[in-house]
N, C-alpha and C positions, 0 to 999 in steps of 0.2 A: 436689758440690752436690746436694741432693735434687731440685731442679727446674731443669734446665739452661736452661729458657726464662725463669726468673724473674730479675728484676734483683738483682744482688749487694748484700748488705748489708755495711757497713764497720764493723769493730770497732775502737774506739780504746781506748787505755790511758793512765792518768796517768803523768807522768814519775816515775821511781822504781820502777815496776813491773818486777820482775826476771824473772818467769816467767808466760807465758800458755799455759795448758794447751789442747791441741787434739788432734785426730786427723785424719790420721796424724802431723802435725808439731806439736811444742811449741816455742814461741818462748822462748829463754833469752837475756836481756841479760847478756853477760859483762862489759861495761864500758859505762857511760853517758858519752857524749861531753860536752864542755864547751868554752866559749870565754870567756876572761877577758882583756879589754883591759888593756894595761900602760901606765904613764905616758908611755913613749917613743913611743907611737903603734902599737906592735906588739900582740901578743896571745899568751897561753898557750892552747893548744888541743890536743885529742885527740878522735878520732872514736869514735862508738858502735860496739861490736863485738857482733854478734848471732849466736847459734848457733841453727840449726834442727835440732832433734833429731827423727829420724824414720827411714824406710827408707834415705834417702841423706843422712847428716849433712852439713850445709852451714854455711858461715860467711859472714856479710854484713859486709864490711869487717874489717880486721885491726888497726886502730889504728896508732900510730906505732912506729918501731923502738925507741924508748926504753922502750916497754912490752912488750918481747919476753918477759921472764921472767914478767910479770904475766899475759900471755895464755896462756903455757904452763901456768902454775899454775891458771888458770881452767878450761882444758880438762881437766887432771887432776882437778879438782874435780867435773867432769861425767863422769868415768870414760872420757875419750877421750884419744887421742894425735893429733898432727898427721897421721899416716898414715891415721887413720880418717875424715878429712874428704874427701868426694868432690867437692865443688864449693866454690870460694871466689869470691864476688862482691864486687868493690870498686866501690862506687857511682860513684866517680870516682878520678882518679889522684893526688890530693893525698897528701902523705907521711903525714898522720895517719889516712889511710884505707887506704893500700896499703903501709904501712911494713914489714909482716911477711910479705909474699907468699913470701919464700924459705923459710919454715917448711913450706910445703905443696907440694913438688915433685910429689907423687903425685896431686894434685887437678887437676881441670879449672879453669882460671882465667878469669874474666871481669872485665876491668878497663874500665869505661866501655863502649864499643862493641867492644872487642877481646876475642876469645876464643881461648885457646890450649889445646892438647891436654895431657893429663896426662903429665908426665915427658918431654916432647919439645919440640924447637924448632920447633913447627908451629902456625901460626895457622889457625883453623877458620872457615868461613863462619858468619855470624850476621846476622839480618835487622833488628837494632835500628836500624841507620842508616836503613832504609826505614820505621821506625816499627812493625815487626812484633814482637810479644812473642816472647821466647825461652824455651821450656819447659825447666826443669831436671829436673822430675819431672812429666810430663804429667798435667794434671788436679789437681795439688796445688801446685806451685811454678813460678812463671814470673818472668822479668825483663822489665821494660818500660822504654822510653826515657822519661825525664822531664827533658829539658834545661832549664836555668835557672841553677842554681848554677854549673855549667860546661856547655859545649855538649854533651858526651857523658855527661851524668849519667844514671844509671839508678836504678830502685827495684825492690824484690822484693815480689811479691804471693804470699801464702800462703793457700791455700784450706783452712780447717779447719772441718769440720762445717757447711758452708754459710755460713761467715763469712769475709770477707776481712780480713786484717791486713796493713797496708802498712808496710814497714820501709824508709824512705827516707833515714834518717840525719839528718833535719831536722824541726823542728816546722812545721806549716802550718795554714792556716785551714780547709781543706776537712775534714780529719779532726775538728777541733774542732766545726765546724758540724754534722757528722753525729752527733757525740757529744751535742751540745745537742738535736738533733732526737729522738734516742732517749731522752734524759732527759725531754723534753717528753711523749713517748708514755707513758713509765713514770709520769709524774706524772698523766696522764689516767687511767691504770688505777688509780693510787692514789686519785684523787678518786672514781672509780666505786666502788671497794671501800669507801671511807669512808662514802659515801652509803648503800650497801647495809647496812653494819654499823649505822649510825645508825637506819635504818628498822627493821631486825630487832630491835635492842635496845630501841628506843622502843616498838614494838608489844608486845614481851615484858613491858616494865614496865607498860604500860597494861592489858594483858589479865590479868596475874598468872600465877602458876604453875599447873601441872597437879597436882592433889592430891585426896585423899579428905577430905571435910569432913562435919560433922554436919548431918543433915537435921532439920527441925522436930520429927519424931517421935522423934529421939534416935539414929537409926541412922546408920552411916557410908554415905556416898553412893558411887556408882561414881566412877571417876576423871573429874574435870572441873575447870573453872575457876570457882570461886565468885565471882571478881571480874570476870569477863568481861562485856562489854557497854559501851555508851557511858557513861563515868563522869561525864558532865557533863549538866547540864540545859539549858544554853544555851552561847553562845559566851563567856560571861563567865568570866575566870580564877578568880574567887572561887568560882563554882559548882563548877569542877573540883576545887579544893582541898577543898571541903566534901564532895564525893561520892566522891573517889578514895581507895582503900585506902592509897595511898602516903603520905597525910598523916594517917592514923589508925592508929598502931601497935597500938591496942587491938583492931583487927580481924585482926591478923596471926595470931592464935592460932586462927582459924577453920579453917585447914588442920591436920588431925591426922596425916596420913600423906602423905609423909615428914615427920618432925618438923623444925621451923624452916625449911621449904622457902621460905616467903615471904621471910624475911630473906636466905637464900642467893640467891634469885632477884633481889632488889633490889640486893644488893652486886655480884653477877656482871655483870648487865646495865648497872648504872651505870658500872662500870669499863670495859666494852666501849664504852658510849656516850661516855664521856670520852675514851678512846683514839681513837675514830673522829673525834670533833671535832678533836682535836689533829692527827690524820693529815690531815684535810681542810684545815686551815690550812696545814700544812707543804707538802702537795702543791700547794696553790694558789699558794703563794709560789714553789715550785720550777717550776711551770708557766710563770708569767710571767717568771721569771729565764731559763728555757730558751728561751722565745719571743724574749726580747731577744737572747740569745746566738746563736740560730739566724738571726735576721733581720739583726742588726747585725754579727755576727761578733765574734771576740775582739779585744781591743785589744793587739796585739803591739808591743813596743818595736822600733823600727827598728834594724836591725843592720848592721854593716859588710858590704860585699860579699864580703870575704874570709873570712867566718865559716864554720866547718866544723861 
């Protein structure tokens, strides 16, 4: 992070996002998890499998054993073999999350709160039980205890260019609210930009273009704005229409150099003004939508406790 003392920001991504670029780690979703209830009261389910590409390639969850060949093919697609994976983190011990651990005997394994050494029958100390984060790559990747789905549930936090991305294997309201808050801030910036564009384009239309025009004695003037100045005599709109060059095309030929600059100026800044008005409307709608999402939170369908 650029400022160790600053509060971390959280980056969220829409479901379906397969790759989140970052440095030094890129997040690659090899398989997106699912949970589909069946009529008999059971469910078809498989966990999300996430690859962290970077100095120490890591895997977050391995999916179910029925997806063995699919997992191997996905790794090959990323130019990796099981032996290239240095750490495997299973967020918990359910079969659709830890079903392919046997493919990675050369990696350090972390299943829930249990940590085992690479290629050995040796368990290693880890502070997750006491609530302490466990660093896999200090300063970049760490595992934190997030009990809830199961008692020994964990999540992986990746620090990428001063942004935190949380791969917990589940959707939750906190990430969505952070996303809504960021969307609200972006909407505010958009509103500010729209107001600025409306102001600049409006002034440009009222003042007219910079050009050379004929003086009363018949000579070309220096560069100036022949239409500049208050184009109205009062606050009445009719006076503005009577006095403004915008409503008198016969005056547009007053500018001689560049040719047709008045028409160009009107078309250009009218388009900018129209786009700015549309941007203002859209960003205003997005601002209130994000406010509602940030304050009220997403409306998530209640799911069975056994969901993965």
